[in-house]
C-alpha positions in Angstrom: 89.7 100.1 174.4 91.1 96.7 173.4 94.5 98.3 172.5 94.6 100.1 175.8 93.9 96.9 177.7 96.7 95.1 175.9 99.1 98.0 176.8 98.1 97.7 180.4 98.7 94.0 180.4 102.2 94.6 179.0 102.9 97.2 181.8 101.5 94.8 184.4 103.9 92.1 183.1 106.9 94.4 183.3 105.9 95.5 186.8 105.6 91.8 187.9 109.0 91.0 186.5 110.5 93.9 188.4 109.0 92.8 191.7 110.2 89.2 191.1 113.7 90.4 190.4 113.6 92.4 193.6 112.7 89.4 195.7 115.5 87.3 194.2 118.0 90.1 195.0 116.7 90.5 198.5 115.8 94.1 197.8 113.2 96.1 199.8 112.3 98.3 196.9 112.7 98.2 193.1 112.8 101.3 191.0 111.5 101.0 187.4 112.0 103.9 184.9 111.8 104.7 181.3 112.1 107.7 179.0 108.6 109.2 178.8 109.5 111.6 176.0 112.6 113.1 174.4 112.0 115.8 171.8 113.9 118.6 170.0 112.2 120.9 167.5 112.1 124.3 166.1 109.4 126.5 167.7 107.4 129.2 165.9 110.3 131.6 166.3 112.7 129.2 164.5 114.6 128.4 167.7 115.4 124.9 169.0 113.7 123.7 172.2 114.7 120.4 173.9 112.7 118.5 176.4 113.1 115.2 178.3 110.7 113.6 180.7 111.1 110.4 182.7 108.5 108.0 184.1 109.6 106.4 187.4 107.7 103.9 189.5 108.8 102.5 192.9 107.6 99.0 194.0 107.5 97.6 197.5 109.0 94.2 196.9 107.5 92.8 200.1 103.9 93.7 199.2 104.1 94.1 195.5 102.4 97.5 195.8 103.4 100.7 193.9 104.8 103.1 196.5 105.2 106.0 194.0 104.6 106.8 190.4 105.7 110.1 188.9 106.7 111.9 185.7 109.9 113.9 186.2 110.6 116.8 183.8 113.1 119.8 183.8 110.2 121.9 184.9 109.1 119.9 187.9 107.4 116.7 188.8 103.9 115.4 188.1 102.4 112.7 190.2 100.3 109.9 188.7 99.7 111.6 185.3 101.5 111.9 182.0 103.4 115.1 181.3 104.4 114.9 177.6 105.6 117.9 175.6 106.1 116.5 172.1 104.0 118.6 169.7 106.5 120.2 167.3 103.9 122.6 166.0 103.6 124.6 169.2 105.9 126.6 171.4 106.4 126.0 175.1 104.1 128.9 176.0 101.4 127.5 173.7 101.8 124.0 175.2 101.5 125.3 178.8 98.5 127.5 177.9 96.5 128.5 181.0 98.4 126.1 183.3 99.7 128.8 185.7 101.0 126.2 188.1 104.1 125.7 185.9 106.3 128.7 185.4 108.7 128.9 182.4 112.2 129.0 183.9 114.5 131.8 183.0 117.2 129.4 181.8 114.8 128.1 179.1 114.0 131.7 177.9 117.7 132.4 177.8 118.3 129.2 175.8 115.8 130.4 173.2 117.4 133.8 172.9 120.9 132.4 172.5 119.6 130.1 169.7 121.2 126.9 170.8 121.5 123.9 168.5 119.2 120.9 168.9 122.0 118.9 170.6 122.8 121.8 172.9 119.1 122.2 173.8 118.9 118.5 174.6 122.0 118.6 176.7 120.6 121.5 178.7 117.3 119.7 179.2 119.2 116.7 180.6 121.3 119.0 182.9 118.1 120.7 184.2 116.4 117.4 185.0 119.1 116.3 187.4 118.0 118.3 190.5 114.5 117.1 189.9 115.7 113.5 190.0 117.8 114.2 193.1 114.7 115.7 194.8 112.7 112.6 194.0 115.4 110.3 195.4 115.8 112.3 198.6 112.1 112.4 199.2 111.3 108.8 198.5 114.6 107.3 199.9 115.7 109.5 202.8 119.1 108.8 204.4 118.6 106.6 207.5 121.2 106.1 210.2 121.4 104.2 213.5 122.7 105.2 216.9 125.7 103.2 218.1 126.2 104.5 221.6 125.0 107.3 223.9 127.4 108.7 226.5 126.1 111.6 228.5 125.4 114.5 226.1 127.2 112.8 223.2 125.6 110.4 220.7 127.7 108.3 218.4 126.0 107.5 215.1 127.1 105.0 212.5 127.9 107.0 209.3 130.4 109.3 207.7 130.8 112.3 205.4 130.5 110.2 202.3 126.8 109.8 203.0 126.3 113.5 202.4 126.1 114.5 206.1 127.6 117.9 207.0 128.7 119.5 210.2 126.0 121.2 212.2 123.3 119.5 210.1 120.3 118.2 212.0 119.2 114.6 212.3 115.6 113.9 213.2 115.2 111.0 215.6 112.2 108.8 214.6 110.6 106.0 216.7 109.4 103.3 214.3 106.9 100.7 215.4 106.5 97.7 213.0 103.3 95.6 213.2 102.4 92.6 211.0 98.9 92.5 209.7 98.2 89.4 207.6 100.9 89.1 205.0 102.1 92.7 205.2 103.7 95.1 207.7 102.4 98.4 208.9 104.7 101.1 210.2 103.9 103.8 212.7 106.4 106.6 213.0 106.8 109.4 215.6 109.5 112.0 215.8 110.9 112.1 219.3 113.8 114.4 219.1 116.7 116.1 217.2 120.5 115.7 217.1 123.1 118.0 215.7 126.2 116.7 213.9 129.4 117.9 215.6 132.3 115.7 214.5 133.3 113.0 212.0 135.6 110.1 213.0 136.1 107.2 210.6 132.8 105.4 210.3 131.2 107.3 213.1 129.5 110.7 213.6 129.4 112.4 216.9 126.3 114.3 217.6 124.8 116.4 220.5 121.2 116.5 221.7 119.1 119.4 220.5 115.7 118.2 221.5 114.2 115.1 223.2 117.3 113.9 225.2 115.3 111.9 227.7 112.9 110.3 225.2 115.8 109.3 222.9 118.0 107.9 225.7 115.1 105.9 227.3 114.1 104.3 224.0 117.7 103.5 223.1 118.2 101.7 226.4 114.9 99.7 225.9 114.5 99.1 222.2 117.4 100.6 220.1 116.1 98.8 217.0 113.1 101.1 216.9 115.2 104.2 216.5 115.9 105.6 213.0 117.7 108.9 212.2 117.0 110.9 209.1 118.6 114.1 207.9 116.4 117.1 208.2 114.2 117.0 205.0 113.7 120.8 205.0 117.4 121.5 204.8 117.8 118.9 201.9 115.0 120.7 199.9 116.7 124.0 200.5 120.0 122.7 199.2 118.3 121.3 196.1 116.5 124.6 195.5 119.9 126.4 195.6 121.2 123.8 193.1 118.3 124.5 190.8 119.0 128.3 191.0 122.7 127.8 190.1 121.7 125.8 187.1 
Protein backbone atom coordinates (compact mmCIF):
# COMPACT_ATOMS: atom_id res chain seq x y z
CA UNK A 1 0.00 0.00 0.00
CA UNK A 2 2.86 2.39 0.85
CA UNK A 3 4.53 1.74 -2.52
CA UNK A 4 1.24 2.35 -4.33
CA UNK A 5 0.76 5.66 -2.51
CA UNK A 6 4.25 6.78 -3.50
CA UNK A 7 3.58 5.89 -7.14
CA UNK A 8 0.36 7.90 -7.06
CA UNK A 9 2.22 10.86 -5.58
CA UNK A 10 4.69 10.66 -8.44
CA UNK A 11 1.88 10.60 -11.01
CA UNK A 12 0.14 13.52 -9.30
CA UNK A 13 3.41 15.48 -9.47
CA UNK A 14 3.78 14.79 -13.21
CA UNK A 15 0.14 15.76 -13.80
CA UNK A 16 0.65 19.00 -11.88
CA UNK A 17 3.72 19.87 -13.93
CA UNK A 18 1.76 19.23 -17.14
CA UNK A 19 -1.01 21.62 -16.08
CA UNK A 20 1.49 24.31 -15.03
CA UNK A 21 3.26 24.07 -18.39
CA UNK A 22 -0.07 24.38 -20.15
CA UNK A 23 -0.88 27.58 -18.26
CA UNK A 24 2.50 29.09 -19.15
CA UNK A 25 1.94 28.27 -22.82
CA UNK A 26 -1.60 29.66 -22.79
CA UNK A 27 -3.01 26.27 -23.81
CA UNK A 28 -6.59 25.21 -23.18
CA UNK A 29 -5.73 21.52 -22.90
CA UNK A 30 -2.59 19.48 -22.27
CA UNK A 31 -2.15 15.91 -23.48
CA UNK A 32 0.13 13.68 -21.44
CA UNK A 33 1.09 10.22 -22.69
CA UNK A 34 3.46 7.36 -22.12
CA UNK A 35 4.08 3.86 -23.41
CA UNK A 36 2.02 1.57 -21.20
CA UNK A 37 3.54 -1.63 -22.56
CA UNK A 38 5.68 -2.77 -25.49
CA UNK A 39 6.28 -6.49 -25.80
CA UNK A 40 7.43 -9.01 -28.37
CA UNK A 41 7.62 -12.71 -27.60
CA UNK A 42 7.22 -16.17 -28.99
CA UNK A 43 3.83 -17.69 -28.27
CA UNK A 44 3.12 -21.36 -27.60
CA UNK A 45 3.24 -22.04 -31.35
CA UNK A 46 6.74 -20.57 -31.62
CA UNK A 47 5.57 -17.49 -33.53
CA UNK A 48 6.37 -13.88 -32.66
CA UNK A 49 3.61 -11.61 -31.41
CA UNK A 50 4.12 -7.88 -30.90
CA UNK A 51 1.97 -5.54 -28.87
CA UNK A 52 2.08 -1.86 -27.94
CA UNK A 53 -0.29 0.07 -25.71
CA UNK A 54 -0.28 3.78 -24.88
CA UNK A 55 -1.66 5.54 -21.81
CA UNK A 56 -3.04 8.99 -22.66
CA UNK A 57 -4.51 11.59 -20.32
CA UNK A 58 -6.05 14.97 -21.23
CA UNK A 59 -6.04 17.87 -18.75
CA UNK A 60 -8.21 20.95 -18.80
CA UNK A 61 -5.60 23.62 -18.05
CA UNK A 62 -8.20 26.10 -16.83
CA UNK A 63 -9.67 23.79 -14.16
CA UNK A 64 -6.82 21.31 -13.69
CA UNK A 65 -9.32 18.48 -14.11
CA UNK A 66 -8.71 15.28 -16.10
CA UNK A 67 -10.99 15.38 -19.15
CA UNK A 68 -10.13 11.89 -20.39
CA UNK A 69 -7.89 8.99 -19.44
CA UNK A 70 -7.55 5.98 -21.73
CA UNK A 71 -5.38 3.05 -22.73
CA UNK A 72 -5.01 2.77 -26.52
CA UNK A 73 -4.03 -0.57 -28.08
CA UNK A 74 -4.01 -2.03 -31.62
CA UNK A 75 -7.18 -3.90 -30.62
CA UNK A 76 -9.18 -0.91 -29.42
CA UNK A 77 -9.45 1.54 -26.54
CA UNK A 78 -10.03 0.95 -22.86
CA UNK A 79 -11.28 3.82 -20.69
CA UNK A 80 -9.99 4.33 -17.16
CA UNK A 81 -8.34 0.93 -16.78
CA UNK A 82 -5.05 -0.72 -17.60
CA UNK A 83 -4.89 -2.98 -20.63
CA UNK A 84 -1.52 -4.68 -20.49
CA UNK A 85 -0.59 -7.67 -22.59
CA UNK A 86 2.90 -8.60 -21.44
CA UNK A 87 2.92 -12.21 -20.25
CA UNK A 88 5.31 -14.03 -22.57
CA UNK A 89 4.07 -17.42 -21.34
CA UNK A 90 0.62 -17.16 -22.91
CA UNK A 91 -0.78 -16.68 -26.38
CA UNK A 92 -3.13 -13.83 -27.33
CA UNK A 93 -6.13 -16.19 -27.15
CA UNK A 94 -5.14 -17.29 -23.63
CA UNK A 95 -4.66 -13.68 -22.54
CA UNK A 96 -8.09 -12.61 -23.76
CA UNK A 97 -9.75 -15.69 -22.25
CA UNK A 98 -13.50 -15.22 -21.88
CA UNK A 99 -13.39 -11.52 -22.79
CA UNK A 100 -15.72 -11.74 -25.79
CA UNK A 101 -15.88 -7.94 -26.12
CA UNK A 102 -12.45 -7.95 -27.79
CA UNK A 103 -12.20 -9.79 -31.10
CA UNK A 104 -8.86 -11.00 -32.41
CA UNK A 105 -8.39 -9.11 -35.69
CA UNK A 106 -7.73 -11.03 -38.91
CA UNK A 107 -4.48 -9.15 -39.51
CA UNK A 108 -3.02 -10.55 -36.27
CA UNK A 109 -3.97 -14.12 -37.16
CA UNK A 110 -2.39 -13.63 -40.59
CA UNK A 111 0.75 -12.22 -38.95
CA UNK A 112 1.08 -15.36 -36.86
CA UNK A 113 0.60 -17.63 -39.89
CA UNK A 114 3.27 -15.75 -41.88
CA UNK A 115 5.74 -16.09 -39.01
CA UNK A 116 6.94 -12.50 -38.88
CA UNK A 117 10.14 -11.62 -37.07
CA UNK A 118 9.97 -9.82 -33.72
CA UNK A 119 10.84 -6.50 -35.39
CA UNK A 120 8.20 -6.98 -38.09
CA UNK A 121 5.58 -7.87 -35.48
CA UNK A 122 6.33 -4.70 -33.51
CA UNK A 123 6.22 -2.58 -36.68
CA UNK A 124 2.81 -4.07 -37.46
CA UNK A 125 1.54 -3.34 -33.96
CA UNK A 126 2.64 0.29 -34.29
CA UNK A 127 0.95 0.53 -37.68
CA UNK A 128 -2.30 -0.91 -36.34
CA UNK A 129 -2.46 1.44 -33.38
CA UNK A 130 -2.44 4.55 -35.61
CA UNK A 131 -6.19 4.55 -36.47
CA UNK A 132 -7.01 4.02 -32.80
CA UNK A 133 -4.99 7.14 -31.94
CA UNK A 134 -6.67 9.03 -34.78
CA UNK A 135 -10.09 8.02 -33.49
CA UNK A 136 -9.17 9.20 -29.99
CA UNK A 137 -7.97 12.59 -31.30
CA UNK A 138 -11.04 13.10 -33.51
CA UNK A 139 -13.36 12.24 -30.63
CA UNK A 140 -11.69 14.36 -27.94
CA UNK A 141 -10.64 17.28 -30.16
CA UNK A 142 -13.25 17.69 -32.91
CA UNK A 143 -12.51 20.20 -35.66
CA UNK A 144 -14.25 23.49 -34.86
CA UNK A 145 -14.90 26.26 -37.38
CA UNK A 146 -16.49 29.71 -37.37
CA UNK A 147 -18.95 31.39 -39.74
CA UNK A 148 -17.53 34.48 -41.45
CA UNK A 149 -20.56 35.67 -43.39
CA UNK A 150 -24.10 34.64 -44.41
CA UNK A 151 -25.47 35.83 -47.76
CA UNK A 152 -28.87 34.43 -48.65
CA UNK A 153 -28.53 30.66 -48.94
CA UNK A 154 -24.72 30.77 -48.90
CA UNK A 155 -22.63 30.55 -45.74
CA UNK A 156 -18.94 31.48 -45.85
CA UNK A 157 -16.91 29.61 -43.24
CA UNK A 158 -13.29 30.23 -42.19
CA UNK A 159 -11.31 27.13 -43.16
CA UNK A 160 -9.73 25.18 -46.03
CA UNK A 161 -9.06 21.70 -47.41
CA UNK A 162 -5.90 21.32 -45.33
CA UNK A 163 -8.13 20.95 -42.26
CA UNK A 164 -9.44 17.64 -43.61
CA UNK A 165 -12.77 19.02 -44.82
CA UNK A 166 -14.13 17.47 -48.02
CA UNK A 167 -16.74 18.54 -50.58
CA UNK A 168 -20.32 17.60 -49.65
CA UNK A 169 -19.30 16.85 -46.07
CA UNK A 170 -21.74 17.99 -43.40
CA UNK A 171 -20.98 20.54 -40.69
CA UNK A 172 -23.10 20.49 -37.56
CA UNK A 173 -23.96 23.98 -36.30
CA UNK A 174 -23.74 24.14 -32.50
CA UNK A 175 -24.97 26.88 -30.18
CA UNK A 176 -22.57 27.15 -27.22
CA UNK A 177 -23.57 29.05 -24.08
CA UNK A 178 -20.74 29.71 -21.63
CA UNK A 179 -21.53 30.42 -17.97
CA UNK A 180 -19.03 31.10 -15.19
CA UNK A 181 -19.72 29.36 -11.89
CA UNK A 182 -17.17 30.23 -9.21
CA UNK A 183 -13.69 29.71 -10.63
CA UNK A 184 -14.74 27.54 -13.57
CA UNK A 185 -16.85 27.72 -16.74
CA UNK A 186 -19.77 25.49 -17.66
CA UNK A 187 -20.77 24.95 -21.29
CA UNK A 188 -24.24 24.18 -22.59
CA UNK A 189 -24.39 23.00 -26.20
CA UNK A 190 -27.32 22.59 -28.59
CA UNK A 191 -27.27 21.57 -32.25
CA UNK A 192 -29.37 24.05 -34.22
CA UNK A 193 -28.72 23.06 -37.83
CA UNK A 194 -26.53 21.56 -40.54
CA UNK A 195 -24.47 22.95 -43.41
CA UNK A 196 -23.10 21.17 -46.49
CA UNK A 197 -19.65 22.02 -47.93
CA UNK A 198 -19.90 23.10 -51.58
CA UNK A 199 -16.76 25.05 -52.52
CA UNK A 200 -13.22 25.90 -51.39
CA UNK A 201 -11.69 29.31 -52.03
CA UNK A 202 -8.42 30.21 -50.31
CA UNK A 203 -9.02 30.36 -46.57
CA UNK A 204 -12.78 30.14 -46.90
CA UNK A 205 -15.30 27.35 -47.38
CA UNK A 206 -18.64 28.07 -49.03
CA UNK A 207 -21.53 26.07 -47.61
CA UNK A 208 -25.26 25.76 -48.14
CA UNK A 209 -27.99 25.28 -45.55
CA UNK A 210 -29.33 21.76 -45.10
CA UNK A 211 -31.25 22.27 -41.86
CA UNK A 212 -31.97 25.12 -39.45
CA UNK A 213 -31.52 28.10 -41.79
CA UNK A 214 -33.63 30.50 -39.73
CA UNK A 215 -32.17 29.47 -36.36
CA UNK A 216 -28.59 29.74 -37.66
CA UNK A 217 -29.16 33.11 -39.37
CA UNK A 218 -30.91 34.63 -36.34
CA UNK A 219 -28.20 33.54 -33.91
CA UNK A 220 -25.42 34.73 -36.25
CA UNK A 221 -27.02 38.18 -36.47
CA UNK A 222 -27.40 38.44 -32.68
CA UNK A 223 -24.48 36.52 -31.13
CA UNK A 224 -22.06 35.08 -33.75
CA UNK A 225 -19.52 34.22 -31.04
CA UNK A 226 -21.90 31.55 -29.74
CA UNK A 227 -21.81 29.56 -32.99
CA UNK A 228 -19.38 26.70 -33.52
CA UNK A 229 -19.25 24.33 -36.50
CA UNK A 230 -18.09 20.73 -36.20
CA UNK A 231 -17.66 18.15 -38.91
CA UNK A 232 -20.17 15.33 -38.73
CA UNK A 233 -18.77 12.90 -36.14
CA UNK A 234 -20.53 9.87 -37.64
CA UNK A 235 -18.84 10.40 -41.00
CA UNK A 236 -15.45 10.74 -39.32
CA UNK A 237 -15.94 7.45 -37.49
CA UNK A 238 -16.94 5.71 -40.73
CA UNK A 239 -13.78 6.98 -42.43
CA UNK A 240 -11.66 5.69 -39.56
CA UNK A 241 -13.40 2.30 -39.72
CA UNK A 242 -12.59 2.07 -43.44
CA UNK A 243 -8.97 2.96 -42.63
CA UNK A 244 -8.84 0.14 -40.07
CA UNK A 245 -10.23 -2.36 -42.59
CA UNK A 246 -7.62 -1.37 -45.17
CA UNK A 247 -4.88 -1.96 -42.62
